[in-house]
C-alpha positions as CSV (number, residue, x, y, z in Angstrom):
1,M,0.0,0.0,-0.1
2,G,1.3,3.3,-1.0
3,P,1.3,6.5,1.1
4,V,-2.2,8.0,2.1
5,P,-2.8,11.3,0.4
6,A,-3.2,13.9,3.1
7,S,-3.6,17.8,3.3
8,S,-2.8,19.9,6.5
9,Y,-4.3,23.3,7.4
10,V,-3.2,25.7,10.0
11,L,-6.1,27.3,11.8
12,S,-7.2,30.1,14.0
13,S,-8.8,27.3,16.3
14,E,-10.2,23.8,16.5
15,P,-13.2,23.3,14.4
16,S,-16.1,22.7,16.6
17,D,-18.2,20.9,13.9
18,M,-16.2,17.9,12.8
19,A,-19.2,16.2,11.5
20,A,-19.7,19.0,8.9
21,L,-16.0,18.4,7.7
22,A,-16.8,14.7,7.3
23,A,-20.0,15.5,5.4
24,A,-18.2,17.7,3.1
25,L,-15.6,15.1,2.4
26,P,-17.0,11.4,2.9
27,G,-14.4,8.9,3.7
28,A,-11.8,11.4,5.0
29,E,-10.3,11.2,8.4
30,F,-9.5,14.1,10.5
31,S,-6.8,14.8,13.2
32,W,-6.3,17.8,15.3
33,S,-2.9,18.9,16.8
34,E,-3.4,21.7,19.4
35,P,0.1,22.8,19.9
36,T,0.5,23.6,16.2
37,R,-3.2,24.2,15.6
38,T,-2.9,22.0,12.6
39,L,-5.8,19.9,11.0
40,T,-4.7,17.1,9.2
41,C,-7.1,15.4,6.6
42,T,-6.4,12.1,5.1
43,F,-8.5,11.1,2.2
44,P,-9.0,8.4,-0.3
45,A,-7.3,8.6,-3.7
46,E,-10.8,8.7,-5.0
47,A,-11.4,12.2,-3.5
48,G,-9.4,13.4,-6.5
49,G,-6.4,15.0,-5.1
50,A,-5.6,18.1,-2.8
51,A,-7.2,20.7,-5.1
52,A,-10.3,18.7,-5.2
53,V,-10.2,18.2,-1.5
54,N,-9.7,21.9,-0.9
55,R,-12.8,22.8,-3.2
56,R,-14.9,20.6,-1.1
57,L,-13.5,21.1,2.5
58,L,-12.5,24.7,2.7
59,P,-16.1,26.1,2.6
60,A,-16.9,23.8,5.5
61,L,-13.8,25.1,7.5
62,L,-14.2,28.7,6.8
63,A,-17.8,28.5,8.1
64,Q,-16.2,27.9,11.3
65,V,-12.6,29.0,11.6
66,D,-9.9,31.2,9.7
67,V,-7.7,29.3,7.8
68,I,-3.9,30.6,8.2
69,S,-2.2,28.3,5.8
70,A,-2.6,25.1,3.8
71,A,-0.3,22.5,2.8
72,A,-1.5,20.4,-0.1
73,G,-0.5,16.7,-0.8
74,V,1.4,16.0,2.2
75,T,1.5,12.2,2.9
76,L,0.4,10.8,6.2
77,E,4.1,10.0,7.0
78,Q,4.9,13.6,6.6
79,A,2.1,14.8,8.6
80,Y,3.0,12.5,11.4
81,L,6.7,13.8,11.3
82,R,5.6,17.3,11.7
83,K,3.9,16.6,14.7
84,A,6.8,14.7,16.3
């Protein structure tokens, strides 16, 4: 199995409604890191890549929090190493 595609977002605060994010991007998984205020979204390859994920996910994020930055296309391994 190859790397799992992921995108990470530095946010102003933790999103309060993770269910809304999951509804915007079915099949995705989300993890929150409080120290770095980073939301990592891992998604199935069928989601269409980072640009397609952003198109679907950013409106749901922006309805809740400010997005400081986004890093598209990080792998799950890269996201994990950033937290370490």
